CHARMM-style PDB file with segment names, atoms N, HN, CA, C and O in Angstrom:
ATOM      1  N   MET     1       0.860  -1.348  -0.104  1.00  0.00      PROA
ATOM      2  CA  MET     1      -0.258   0.174  -0.217  1.00  0.00      PROA
ATOM      3  C   MET     1       1.099   1.078   0.177  1.00  0.00      PROA
ATOM      4  O   MET     1       1.795   1.242   1.179  1.00  0.00      PROA
ATOM      5  N   PRO     2       1.069   1.491  -0.990  1.00  0.00      PROA
ATOM      6  CA  PRO     2       1.519   3.620  -0.956  1.00  0.00      PROA
ATOM      7  C   PRO     2       0.706   4.130  -0.075  1.00  0.00      PROA
ATOM      8  O   PRO     2      -0.358   4.029   0.536  1.00  0.00      PROA
ATOM      9  N   LYS     3       2.375   5.163  -0.415  1.00  0.00      PROA
ATOM     10  HN  LYS     3       3.239   5.245  -0.911  1.00  0.00      PROA
ATOM     11  CA  LYS     3       1.949   6.488   1.713  1.00  0.00      PROA
ATOM     12  C   LYS     3       1.034   7.721   0.552  1.00  0.00      PROA
ATOM     13  O   LYS     3       1.436   8.387  -0.403  1.00  0.00      PROA
ATOM     14  N   ILE     4       0.162   7.633   0.977  1.00  0.00      PROA
ATOM     15  HN  ILE     4      -0.165   7.092   1.752  1.00  0.00      PROA
ATOM     16  CA  ILE     4      -1.152   9.163   1.057  1.00  0.00      PROA
ATOM     17  C   ILE     4       0.481  10.399   1.050  1.00  0.00      PROA
ATOM     18  O   ILE     4       1.533  10.475   1.684  1.00  0.00      PROA
ATOM     19  N   LYS     5      -0.015  10.953   0.228  1.00  0.00      PROA
ATOM     20  HN  LYS     5      -0.870  10.891  -0.287  1.00  0.00      PROA
ATOM     21  CA  LYS     5       0.899  13.059  -0.340  1.00  0.00      PROA
ATOM     22  C   LYS     5       0.094  13.629   0.989  1.00  0.00      PROA
ATOM     23  O   LYS     5      -0.763  13.181   1.749  1.00  0.00      PROA
ATOM     24  N   THR     6       0.540  14.369   0.909  1.00  0.00      PROA
ATOM     25  HN  THR     6       1.237  14.734   0.291  1.00  0.00      PROA
ATOM     26  CA  THR     6      -0.368  15.868   1.933  1.00  0.00      PROA
ATOM     27  C   THR     6      -0.114  16.460   0.826  1.00  0.00      PROA
ATOM     28  O   THR     6       0.833  16.536   0.043  1.00  0.00      PROA
ATOM     29  N   ARG     7      -1.522  17.004   0.956  1.00  0.00      PROA
ATOM     30  HN  ARG     7      -2.291  16.942   1.592  1.00  0.00      PROA
ATOM     31  CA  ARG     7      -2.015  18.612   0.502  1.00  0.00      PROA
ATOM     32  C   ARG     7      -1.083  19.686   0.750  1.00  0.00      PROA
ATOM     33  O   ARG     7      -0.994  20.284   1.822  1.00  0.00      PROA
ATOM     34  N   ARG     8      -0.174  19.980  -0.609  1.00  0.00      PROA
ATOM     35  HN  ARG     8      -0.246  19.495  -1.481  1.00  0.00      PROA
ATOM     36  CA  ARG     8       0.959  20.903  -0.217  1.00  0.00      PROA
ATOM     37  C   ARG     8       0.673  22.049   0.549  1.00  0.00      PROA
ATOM     38  O   ARG     8       1.297  22.510   1.505  1.00  0.00      PROA
ATOM     39  N   ALA     9      -0.627  22.550  -0.141  1.00  0.00      PROA
ATOM     40  HN  ALA     9      -1.134  22.175  -0.918  1.00  0.00      PROA
ATOM     41  CA  ALA     9      -1.689  23.695   0.709  1.00  0.00      PROA
ATOM     42  C   ALA     9      -2.170  23.775   1.588  1.00  0.00      PROA
ATOM     43  O   ALA     9      -1.968  24.708   2.365  1.00  0.00      PROA
ATOM     44  N   THR    10      -2.798  23.049   1.749  1.00  0.00      PROA
ATOM     45  HN  THR    10      -2.962  22.291   1.118  1.00  0.00      PROA
ATOM     46  CA  THR    10      -3.741  22.678   3.056  1.00  0.00      PROA
ATOM     47  C   THR    10      -2.096  22.886   3.785  1.00  0.00      PROA
ATOM     48  O   THR    10      -1.862  24.076   3.994  1.00  0.00      PROA
ATOM     49  N   ALA    11      -1.026  22.001   4.166  1.00  0.00      PROA
ATOM     50  HN  ALA    11      -1.216  21.034   3.997  1.00  0.00      PROA
ATOM     51  CA  ALA    11      -0.042  22.106   5.373  1.00  0.00      PROA
ATOM     52  C   ALA    11       0.335  23.315   5.399  1.00  0.00      PROA
ATOM     53  O   ALA    11       0.462  23.753   6.543  1.00  0.00      PROA
ATOM     54  N   LYS    12       0.740  24.575   3.936  1.00  0.00      PROA
ATOM     55  HN  LYS    12       0.636  24.219   3.007  1.00  0.00      PROA
ATOM     56  CA  LYS    12       0.979  25.960   4.632  1.00  0.00      PROA
ATOM     57  C   LYS    12       0.404  26.544   5.438  1.00  0.00      PROA
ATOM     58  O   LYS    12       0.927  27.050   6.430  1.00  0.00      PROA
ATOM     59  N   ARG    13      -1.137  26.586   5.069  1.00  0.00      PROA
ATOM     60  HN  ARG    13      -1.563  26.174   4.263  1.00  0.00      PROA
ATOM     61  CA  ARG    13      -2.593  27.223   5.909  1.00  0.00      PROA
ATOM     62  C   ARG    13      -2.437  26.558   6.905  1.00  0.00      PROA
ATOM     63  O   ARG    13      -2.517  27.267   7.909  1.00  0.00      PROA
ATOM     64  N   PHE    14      -2.176  25.103   7.205  1.00  0.00      PROA
ATOM     65  HN  PHE    14      -2.111  24.527   6.390  1.00  0.00      PROA
ATOM     66  CA  PHE    14      -2.980  24.827   8.542  1.00  0.00      PROA
ATOM     67  C   PHE    14      -2.154  24.260   9.339  1.00  0.00      PROA
ATOM     68  O   PHE    14      -1.359  23.583   8.687  1.00  0.00      PROA
ATOM     69  N   ARG    15      -1.905  24.201  10.810  1.00  0.00      PROA
ATOM     70  HN  ARG    15      -2.552  24.750  11.339  1.00  0.00      PROA
ATOM     71  CA  ARG    15      -1.491  23.927  11.504  1.00  0.00      PROA
ATOM     72  C   ARG    15      -2.202  22.607  12.433  1.00  0.00      PROA
ATOM     73  O   ARG    15      -3.420  22.514  12.584  1.00  0.00      PROA
ATOM     74  N   ILE    16      -1.291  21.708  12.965  1.00  0.00      PROA
ATOM     75  HN  ILE    16      -0.301  21.784  12.842  1.00  0.00      PROA
ATOM     76  CA  ILE    16      -2.372  21.116  13.852  1.00  0.00      PROA
ATOM     77  C   ILE    16      -1.713  21.053  15.289  1.00  0.00      PROA
ATOM     78  O   ILE    16      -0.556  20.651  15.413  1.00  0.00      PROA
ATOM     79  N   THR    17      -2.340  21.387  16.187  1.00  0.00      PROA
ATOM     80  HN  THR    17      -3.280  21.714  16.087  1.00  0.00      PROA
ATOM     81  CA  THR    17      -1.318  21.825  17.587  1.00  0.00      PROA
ATOM     82  C   THR    17      -0.964  19.917  18.063  1.00  0.00      PROA
ATOM     83  O   THR    17      -1.131  19.216  17.065  1.00  0.00      PROA
ATOM     84  N   GLY    18      -0.567  19.135  19.255  1.00  0.00      PROA
ATOM     85  HN  GLY    18      -0.431  19.705  20.066  1.00  0.00      PROA
ATOM     86  CA  GLY    18      -0.794  19.011  20.318  1.00  0.00      PROA
ATOM     87  C   GLY    18      -1.732  17.881  20.711  1.00  0.00      PROA
ATOM     88  O   GLY    18      -1.597  16.668  20.869  1.00  0.00      PROA
ATOM     89  N   SER    19      -2.758  18.767  20.810  1.00  0.00      PROA
ATOM     90  HN  SER    19      -2.868  19.753  20.682  1.00  0.00      PROA
ATOM     91  CA  SER    19      -4.242  18.284  21.432  1.00  0.00      PROA
ATOM     92  C   SER    19      -4.947  18.324  20.601  1.00  0.00      PROA
ATOM     93  O   SER    19      -6.097  18.723  20.781  1.00  0.00      PROA
ATOM     94  N   GLY    20      -4.382  17.820  19.087  1.00  0.00      PROA
ATOM     95  HN  GLY    20      -3.447  17.496  18.941  1.00  0.00      PROA
ATOM     96  CA  GLY    20      -4.741  17.696  17.756  1.00  0.00      PROA
ATOM     97  C   GLY    20      -6.504  18.583  17.521  1.00  0.00      PROA
ATOM     98  O   GLY    20      -7.574  18.014  17.302  1.00  0.00      PROA
ATOM     99  N   LYS    21      -6.209  20.344  17.690  1.00  0.00      PROA
ATOM    100  HN  LYS    21      -5.340  20.806  17.867  1.00  0.00      PROA
ATOM    101  CA  LYS    21      -7.397  21.486  17.037  1.00  0.00      PROA
ATOM    102  C   LYS    21      -6.253  21.222  16.036  1.00  0.00      PROA
ATOM    103  O   LYS    21      -5.149  20.679  16.083  1.00  0.00      PROA
ATOM    104  N   ILE    22      -6.888  21.750  15.255  1.00  0.00      PROA
ATOM    105  HN  ILE    22      -7.785  22.191  15.217  1.00  0.00      PROA
ATOM    106  CA  ILE    22      -6.292  23.292  14.178  1.00  0.00      PROA
ATOM    107  C   ILE    22      -6.696  24.525  13.726  1.00  0.00      PROA
ATOM    108  O   ILE    22      -7.795  24.990  13.428  1.00  0.00      PROA
ATOM    109  N   LYS    23      -5.227  25.089  13.744  1.00  0.00      PROA
ATOM    110  HN  LYS    23      -4.334  24.711  13.987  1.00  0.00      PROA
ATOM    111  CA  LYS    23      -4.316  26.458  14.193  1.00  0.00      PROA
ATOM    112  C   LYS    23      -5.035  26.420  12.587  1.00  0.00      PROA
ATOM    113  O   LYS    23      -5.140  25.530  11.743  1.00  0.00      PROA
ATOM    114  N   ARG    24      -5.429  27.758  12.640  1.00  0.00      PROA
ATOM    115  HN  ARG    24      -5.344  28.481  13.325  1.00  0.00      PROA
ATOM    116  CA  ARG    24      -5.160  29.025  11.608  1.00  0.00      PROA
ATOM    117  C   ARG    24      -4.946  30.610  11.124  1.00  0.00      PROA
ATOM    118  O   ARG    24      -5.404  31.463  11.884  1.00  0.00      PROA
ATOM    119  N   TYR    25      -4.433  30.951  10.188  1.00  0.00      PROA
ATOM    120  HN  TYR    25      -4.061  30.258   9.570  1.00  0.00      PROA
ATOM    121  CA  TYR    25      -4.028  32.798  10.571  1.00  0.00      PROA
ATOM    122  C   TYR    25      -5.402  33.114   9.775  1.00  0.00      PROA
ATOM    123  O   TYR    25      -5.816  32.385   8.874  1.00  0.00      PROA
ATOM    124  N   ARG    26      -5.983  34.150  10.164  1.00  0.00      PROA
ATOM    125  HN  ARG    26      -5.647  34.742  10.896  1.00  0.00      PROA
ATOM    126  CA  ARG    26      -7.662  35.485   9.533  1.00  0.00      PROA
ATOM    127  C   ARG    26      -7.160  35.649   7.962  1.00  0.00      PROA
ATOM    128  O   ARG    26      -6.165  35.152   7.433  1.00  0.00      PROA
ATOM    129  N   GLN    27      -7.944  36.314   7.522  1.00  0.00      PROA
ATOM    130  HN  GLN    27      -8.751  36.717   7.951  1.00  0.00      PROA
ATOM    131  CA  GLN    27      -8.377  36.628   6.120  1.00  0.00      PROA
ATOM    132  C   GLN    27      -8.046  38.255   6.241  1.00  0.00      PROA
ATOM    133  O   GLN    27      -7.787  38.831   7.297  1.00  0.00      PROA
ATOM    134  N   ASN    28      -8.095  38.694   5.296  1.00  0.00      PROA
ATOM    135  HN  ASN    28      -8.305  38.226   4.437  1.00  0.00      PROA
ATOM    136  CA  ASN    28      -8.216  40.057   5.208  1.00  0.00      PROA
ATOM    137  C   ASN    28      -6.700  40.538   5.659  1.00  0.00      PROA
ATOM    138  O   ASN    28      -6.783  41.597   6.282  1.00  0.00      PROA
ATOM    139  N   LYS    29      -5.896  40.262   5.581  1.00  0.00      PROA
ATOM    140  HN  LYS    29      -5.829  39.402   5.075  1.00  0.00      PROA
ATOM    141  CA  LYS    29      -4.711  40.588   6.381  1.00  0.00      PROA
ATOM    142  C   LYS    29      -3.538  41.326   4.880  1.00  0.00      PROA
ATOM    143  O   LYS    29      -2.333  41.152   5.060  1.00  0.00      PROA
ATOM    144  N   ARG    30      -3.857  41.884   3.887  1.00  0.00      PROA
ATOM    145  HN  ARG    30      -4.836  42.025   3.741  1.00  0.00      PROA
ATOM    146  CA  ARG    30      -2.825  41.425   3.102  1.00  0.00      PROA
ATOM    147  C   ARG    30      -2.444  42.736   1.964  1.00  0.00      PROA
ATOM    148  O   ARG    30      -1.281  42.811   1.568  1.00  0.00      PROA
ATOM    149  N   HSD    31      -3.316  43.592   1.548  1.00  0.00      PROA
ATOM    150  HN  HSD    31      -4.261  43.531   1.870  1.00  0.00      PROA
ATOM    151  CA  HSD    31      -3.553  45.316   1.056  1.00  0.00      PROA
ATOM    152  C   HSD    31      -4.611  45.890   1.969  1.00  0.00      PROA
ATOM    153  O   HSD    31      -5.373  45.009   2.368  1.00  0.00      PROA
ATOM    154  N   LEU    32      -4.904  47.153   2.440  1.00  0.00      PROA
ATOM    155  HN  LEU    32      -4.285  47.869   2.115  1.00  0.00      PROA
ATOM    156  CA  LEU    32      -5.732  48.504   2.468  1.00  0.00      PROA
ATOM    157  C   LEU    32      -5.726  48.124   2.951  1.00  0.00      PROA
ATOM    158  O   LEU    32      -6.650  47.351   3.203  1.00  0.00      PROA
ATOM    159  N   LEU    33      -4.355  48.269   3.835  1.00  0.00      PROA
ATOM    160  HN  LEU    33      -3.605  48.897   3.630  1.00  0.00      PROA
ATOM    161  CA  LEU    33      -4.560  47.956   5.438  1.00  0.00      PROA
ATOM    162  C   LEU    33      -4.598  49.387   6.543  1.00  0.00      PROA
ATOM    163  O   LEU    33      -4.866  49.374   7.744  1.00  0.00      PROA
ATOM    164  N   ASN    34      -4.310  50.324   5.858  1.00  0.00      PROA
ATOM    165  HN  ASN    34      -4.093  50.334   4.882  1.00  0.00      PROA
ATOM    166  CA  ASN    34      -3.841  52.189   5.781  1.00  0.00      PROA
ATOM    167  C   ASN    34      -4.881  53.277   5.593  1.00  0.00      PROA
ATOM    168  O   ASN    34      -5.973  52.878   5.191  1.00  0.00      PROA
ATOM    169  N   ASN    35      -4.751  54.527   5.801  1.00  0.00      PROA
ATOM    170  HN  ASN    35      -3.864  54.852   6.128  1.00  0.00      PROA
ATOM    171  CA  ASN    35      -5.435  55.712   5.764  1.00  0.00      PROA
ATOM    172  C   ASN    35      -7.153  54.941   5.512  1.00  0.00      PROA
ATOM    173  O   ASN    35      -7.818  54.493   4.578  1.00  0.00      PROA
ATOM    174  N   GLY    36      -7.286  55.151   6.996  1.00  0.00      PROA
ATOM    175  HN  GLY    36      -6.746  55.515   7.755  1.00  0.00      PROA
ATOM    176  CA  GLY    36      -9.079  54.480   7.175  1.00  0.00      PROA
ATOM    177  C   GLY    36      -9.806  53.159   7.121  1.00  0.00      PROA
ATOM    178  O   GLY    36     -10.734  52.641   7.741  1.00  0.00      PROA
ATOM    179  N   ARG    37      -8.763  52.722   5.821  1.00  0.00      PROA
ATOM    180  HN  ARG    37      -8.009  53.143   5.316  1.00  0.00      PROA
ATOM    181  CA  ARG    37      -8.991  51.759   5.557  1.00  0.00      PROA
ATOM    182  C   ARG    37     -10.003  49.949   6.747  1.00  0.00      PROA
ATOM    183  O   ARG    37     -10.864  49.069   6.748  1.00  0.00      PROA
ATOM    184  N   LYS    38      -8.946  50.583   7.429  1.00  0.00      PROA
ATOM    185  HN  LYS    38      -8.247  51.298   7.428  1.00  0.00      PROA
ATOM    186  CA  LYS    38      -8.753  48.787   8.165  1.00  0.00      PROA
ATOM    187  C   LYS    38      -8.525  49.987   9.862  1.00  0.00      PROA
ATOM    188  O   LYS    38      -7.856  50.993   9.625  1.00  0.00      PROA
ATOM    189  N   THR    39      -9.149  49.826  11.686  1.00  0.00      PROA
ATOM    190  HN  THR    39      -9.693  49.010  11.878  1.00  0.00      PROA
ATOM    191  CA  THR    39      -8.498  50.928  12.003  1.00  0.00      PROA
ATOM    192  C   THR    39      -7.750  49.782  12.583  1.00  0.00      PROA
ATOM    193  O   THR    39      -7.763  48.629  12.151  1.00  0.00      PROA
ATOM    194  N   SER    40      -6.894  50.369  13.929  1.00  0.00      PROA
ATOM    195  HN  SER    40      -6.883  51.306  14.280  1.00  0.00      PROA
ATOM    196  CA  SER    40      -5.727  49.143  14.326  1.00  0.00      PROA
ATOM    197  C   SER    40      -6.163  48.481  15.201  1.00  0.00      PROA
ATOM    198  O   SER    40      -5.411  47.780  15.878  1.00  0.00      PROA
ATOM    199  N   LYS    41      -7.862  48.545  15.477  1.00  0.00      PROA
ATOM    200  HN  LYS    41      -8.473  49.115  14.928  1.00  0.00      PROA
ATOM    201  CA  LYS    41      -7.601  47.308  16.517  1.00  0.00      PROA
ATOM    202  C   LYS    41      -8.089  46.329  15.338  1.00  0.00      PROA
ATOM    203  O   LYS    41      -7.535  45.241  15.183  1.00  0.00      PROA
ATOM    204  N   ARG    42      -8.967  46.680  14.651  1.00  0.00      PROA
ATOM    205  HN  ARG    42      -9.417  47.564  14.777  1.00  0.00      PROA
ATOM    206  CA  ARG    42      -9.490  45.254  13.377  1.00  0.00      PROA
ATOM    207  C   ARG    42      -7.544  44.160  12.922  1.00  0.00      PROA
ATOM    208  O   ARG    42      -7.361  42.956  12.741  1.00  0.00      PROA
ATOM    209  N   LYS    43      -6.616  45.259  12.908  1.00  0.00      PROA
ATOM    210  HN  LYS    43      -6.765  46.237  13.054  1.00  0.00      PROA
ATOM    211  CA  LYS    43      -5.347  45.012  12.901  1.00  0.00      PROA
ATOM    212  C   LYS    43      -4.315  44.411  13.578  1.00  0.00      PROA
ATOM    213  O   LYS    43      -3.258  43.804  13.407  1.00  0.00      PROA
ATOM    214  N   ARG    44      -5.036  44.816  14.389  1.00  0.00      PROA
ATOM    215  HN  ARG    44      -5.895  45.308  14.528  1.00  0.00      PROA
ATOM    216  CA  ARG    44      -4.249  43.997  15.560  1.00  0.00      PROA
ATOM    217  C   ARG    44      -4.726  42.458  16.519  1.00  0.00      PROA
ATOM    218  O   ARG    44      -4.179  41.855  17.442  1.00  0.00      PROA
ATOM    219  N   ARG    45      -6.208  42.212  15.620  1.00  0.00      PROA
ATOM    220  HN  ARG    45      -6.652  42.702  14.870  1.00  0.00      PROA
ATOM    221  CA  ARG    45      -6.987  41.208  16.350  1.00  0.00      PROA
ATOM    222  C   ARG    45      -6.380  40.007  14.741  1.00  0.00      PROA
ATOM    223  O   ARG    45      -6.132  38.802  14.744  1.00  0.00      PROA
ATOM    224  N   LEU    46      -6.331  41.017  13.590  1.00  0.00      PROA
ATOM    225  HN  LEU    46      -6.532  41.996  13.587  1.00  0.00      PROA
ATOM    226  CA  LEU    46      -5.698  39.724  13.082  1.00  0.00      PROA
ATOM    227  C   LEU    46      -4.103  39.587  12.675  1.00  0.00      PROA
ATOM    228  O   LEU    46      -3.562  38.841  11.859  1.00  0.00      PROA
ATOM    229  N   ARG    47      -3.752  40.231  13.241  1.00  0.00      PROA
ATOM    230  HN  ARG    47      -4.191  40.837  13.904  1.00  0.00      PROA
ATOM    231  CA  ARG    47      -2.132  39.385  13.769  1.00  0.00      PROA
ATOM    232  C   ARG    47      -2.289  38.170  15.097  1.00  0.00      PROA
ATOM    233  O   ARG    47      -1.571  38.064  16.092  1.00  0.00      PROA
ATOM    234  N   LYS    48      -3.263  37.490  14.772  1.00  0.00      PROA
ATOM    235  HN  LYS    48      -3.846  37.576  13.964  1.00  0.00      PROA
ATOM    236  CA  LYS    48      -3.111  36.375  15.985  1.00  0.00      PROA
ATOM    237  C   LYS    48      -4.420  35.314  14.610  1.00  0.00      PROA
ATOM    238  O   LYS    48      -5.177  35.400  13.643  1.00  0.00      PROA
ATOM    239  N   GLY    49      -3.546  34.109  15.999  1.00  0.00      PROA
ATOM    240  HN  GLY    49      -2.931  34.039  16.784  1.00  0.00      PROA
ATOM    241  CA  GLY    49      -4.363  32.648  14.617  1.00  0.00      PROA
ATOM    242  C   GLY    49      -5.610  32.502  15.866  1.00  0.00      PROA
ATOM    243  O   GLY    49      -5.374  32.882  17.014  1.00  0.00      PROA
ATOM    244  N   THR    50      -6.506  32.101  15.600  1.00  0.00      PROA
ATOM    245  HN  THR    50      -6.697  31.793  14.668  1.00  0.00      PROA
ATOM    246  CA  THR    50      -7.538  31.029  15.196  1.00  0.00      PROA
ATOM    247  C   THR    50      -7.767  29.856  15.828  1.00  0.00      PROA
ATOM    248  O   THR    50      -7.794  30.127  17.029  1.00  0.00      PROA
ATOM    249  N   TYR    51      -7.997  28.382  15.625  1.00  0.00      PROA
ATOM    250  HN  TYR    51      -7.975  28.162  14.650  1.00  0.00      PROA
ATOM    251  CA  TYR    51      -8.660  27.625  15.646  1.00  0.00      PROA
ATOM    252  C   TYR    51     -10.496  27.320  15.010  1.00  0.00      PROA
ATOM    253  O   TYR    51     -11.686  27.610  15.127  1.00  0.00      PROA
ATOM    254  N   VAL    52      -9.498  26.540  14.330  1.00  0.00      PROA
ATOM    255  HN  VAL    52      -8.531  26.305  14.234  1.00  0.00      PROA
ATOM    256  CA  VAL    52     -11.072  26.074  13.025  1.00  0.00      PROA
ATOM    257  C   VAL    52     -11.621  25.167  14.003  1.00  0.00      PROA
ATOM    258  O   VAL    52     -11.020  24.352  14.703  1.00  0.00      PROA
ATOM    259  N   SER    53     -13.372  25.543  13.923  1.00  0.00      PROA
ATOM    260  HN  SER    53     -13.860  26.206  13.355  1.00  0.00      PROA
ATOM    261  CA  SER    53     -14.274  24.540  14.259  1.00  0.00      PROA
ATOM    262  C   SER    53     -14.176  23.448  14.275  1.00  0.00      PROA
ATOM    263  O   SER    53     -13.824  22.968  13.198  1.00  0.00      PROA
ATOM    264  N   GLU    54     -14.384  22.571  15.297  1.00  0.00      PROA
ATOM    265  HN  GLU    54     -14.670  22.961  16.172  1.00  0.00      PROA
ATOM    266  CA  GLU    54     -13.954  21.070  15.057  1.00  0.00      PROA
ATOM    267  C   GLU    54     -14.978  20.158  15.022  1.00  0.00      PROA
ATOM    268  O   GLU    54     -15.001  18.932  14.918  1.00  0.00      PROA
ATOM    269  N   THR    55     -15.932  21.116  15.144  1.00  0.00      PROA
ATOM    270  HN  THR    55     -15.913  22.113  15.228  1.00  0.00      PROA
ATOM    271  CA  THR    55     -17.308  20.371  14.083  1.00  0.00      PROA
ATOM    272  C   THR    55     -17.961  20.655  13.122  1.00  0.00      PROA
ATOM    273  O   THR    55     -19.148  20.338  13.045  1.00  0.00      PROA
ATOM    274  N   SER    56     -17.181  21.466  11.961  1.00  0.00      PROA
ATOM    275  HN  SER    56     -16.217  21.723  12.024  1.00  0.00      PROA
ATOM    276  CA  SER    56     -17.275  21.727  11.080  1.00  0.00      PROA
ATOM    277  C   SER    56     -16.494  20.835  10.107  1.00  0.00      PROA
ATOM    278  O   SER    56     -15.470  20.299  10.531  1.00  0.00      PROA
ATOM    279  N   ARG    57     -16.790  20.677   9.143  1.00  0.00      PROA
ATOM    280  HN  ARG    57     -17.621  21.112   8.799  1.00  0.00      PROA
ATOM    281  CA  ARG    57     -16.998  19.305   7.997  1.00  0.00      PROA
ATOM    282  C   ARG    57     -15.301  19.795   7.669  1.00  0.00      PROA
ATOM    283  O   ARG    57     -14.410  18.952   7.766  1.00  0.00      PROA
ATOM    284  N   THR    58     -14.991  21.232   7.279  1.00  0.00      PROA
ATOM    285  HN  THR    58     -15.715  21.917   7.200  1.00  0.00      PROA
ATOM    286  CA  THR    58     -14.259  21.243   7.659  1.00  0.00      PROA
ATOM    287  C   THR    58     -12.726  20.789   8.022  1.00  0.00      PROA
ATOM    288  O   THR    58     -11.763  20.552   7.293  1.00  0.00      PROA
ATOM    289  N   ALA    59     -12.862  20.768   9.208  1.00  0.00      PROA
ATOM    290  HN  ALA    59     -13.645  20.960   9.801  1.00  0.00      PROA
ATOM    291  CA  ALA    59     -11.946  20.466  10.095  1.00  0.00      PROA
ATOM    292  C   ALA    59     -11.943  18.971   9.669  1.00  0.00      PROA
ATOM    293  O   ALA    59     -10.871  18.427   9.403  1.00  0.00      PROA
ATOM    294  N   LYS    60     -12.908  18.417   9.611  1.00  0.00      PROA
ATOM    295  HN  LYS    60     -13.779  18.860   9.827  1.00  0.00      PROA
ATOM    296  CA  LYS    60     -12.411  16.591   8.880  1.00  0.00      PROA
ATOM    297  C   LYS    60     -12.402  16.769   7.426  1.00  0.00      PROA
ATOM    298  O   LYS    60     -12.765  15.983   6.551  1.00  0.00      PROA
ATOM    299  N   ARG    61     -12.093  17.526   7.367  1.00  0.00      PROA
ATOM    300  HN  ARG    61     -11.798  18.164   8.078  1.00  0.00      PROA
ATOM    301  CA  ARG    61     -11.999  17.769   5.254  1.00  0.00      PROA
ATOM    302  C   ARG    61      -9.894  18.877   5.247  1.00  0.00      PROA
ATOM    303  O   ARG    61      -8.994  18.966   4.412  1.00  0.00      PROA
ATOM    304  N   ILE    62     -10.061  19.310   6.372  1.00  0.00      PROA
ATOM    305  HN  ILE    62     -10.792  19.238   7.051  1.00  0.00      PROA
ATOM    306  CA  ILE    62      -8.192  19.503   6.642  1.00  0.00      PROA
ATOM    307  C   ILE    62      -7.221  18.375   7.116  1.00  0.00      PROA
ATOM    308  O   ILE    62      -5.996  18.251   7.115  1.00  0.00      PROA
ATOM    309  N   LYS    63      -8.376  17.529   7.560  1.00  0.00      PROA
ATOM    310  HN  LYS    63      -9.371  17.630   7.561  1.00  0.00      PROA
ATOM    311  CA  LYS    63      -7.254  16.592   8.873  1.00  0.00      PROA
ATOM    312  C   LYS    63      -6.884  15.581   7.690  1.00  0.00      PROA
ATOM    313  O   LYS    63      -5.702  15.254   7.577  1.00  0.00      PROA
ATOM    314  N   GLN    64      -8.112  14.924   6.548  1.00  0.00      PROA
ATOM    315  HN  GLN    64      -9.071  15.190   6.640  1.00  0.00      PROA
ATOM    316  CA  GLN    64      -7.857  14.090   5.564  1.00  0.00      PROA
ATOM    317  C   GLN    64      -5.991  14.609   5.048  1.00  0.00      PROA
ATOM    318  O   GLN    64      -4.869  14.111   5.134  1.00  0.00      PROA
ATOM    319  N   MET    65      -6.430  15.499   4.675  1.00  0.00      PROA
ATOM    320  HN  MET    65      -7.342  15.904   4.606  1.00  0.00      PROA
ATOM    321  CA  MET    65      -5.992  16.240   3.316  1.00  0.00      PROA
ATOM    322  C   MET    65      -4.225  16.786   3.773  1.00  0.00      PROA
ATOM    323  O   MET    65      -3.435  17.232   2.942  1.00  0.00      PROA
ATOM    324  N   MET    66      -3.743  16.507   6.096  1.00  0.00      PROA
ATOM    325  HN  MET    66      -4.385  16.145   6.771  1.00  0.00      PROA
ATOM    326  CA  MET    66      -2.474  16.689   6.275  1.00  0.00      PROA
ATOM    327  C   MET    66      -3.272  14.438   7.503  1.00  0.00      PROA
ATOM    328  O   MET    66      -3.956  14.208   8.501  1.00  0.00      PROA
ATOM    329  N   PRO    67      -2.531  13.574   6.459  1.00  0.00      PROA
ATOM    330  CA  PRO    67      -2.671  12.084   7.372  1.00  0.00      PROA
ATOM    331  C   PRO    67      -1.739  12.772   7.938  1.00  0.00      PROA
ATOM    332  O   PRO    67      -2.378  13.788   8.213  1.00  0.00      PROA
ATOM    333  N   TYR    68      -0.387  13.009   8.420  1.00  0.00      PROA
ATOM    334  HN  TYR    68       0.131  12.183   8.197  1.00  0.00      PROA
ATOM    335  CA  TYR    68       0.923  12.368   8.538  1.00  0.00      PROA
ATOM    336  C   TYR    68       0.857  13.601   9.767  1.00  0.00      PROA
ATOM    337  O   TYR    68       1.586  13.434  10.745  1.00  0.00      PROA
ATOM    338  N   ALA    69       0.084  14.691   9.714  1.00  0.00      PROA
ATOM    339  HN  ALA    69      -0.508  14.827   8.920  1.00  0.00      PROA
ATOM    340  CA  ALA    69       0.255  15.852  10.844  1.00  0.00      PROA
ATOM    341  C   ALA    69      -0.010  15.801  12.033  1.00  0.00      PROA
ATOM    342  OT1 ALA    69       0.184  16.781  12.751  1.00  0.00      PROA
TER     343      ALA     69
END
């Protein structure tokens, strides 16, 4: 039985923590960050990571795409 390949795009975007949770970074932090478009508070919140909901189908799919993580 051959090994399963890891989806590299998924591996770059998500991390599996020691407890098995999936950590991700927030979206909307690429451009339009100044001149009143996004507040300092909003940009500060975007810096921090968050977790993917364990009850979502997305979490199950991410774990399938990263079989050895």
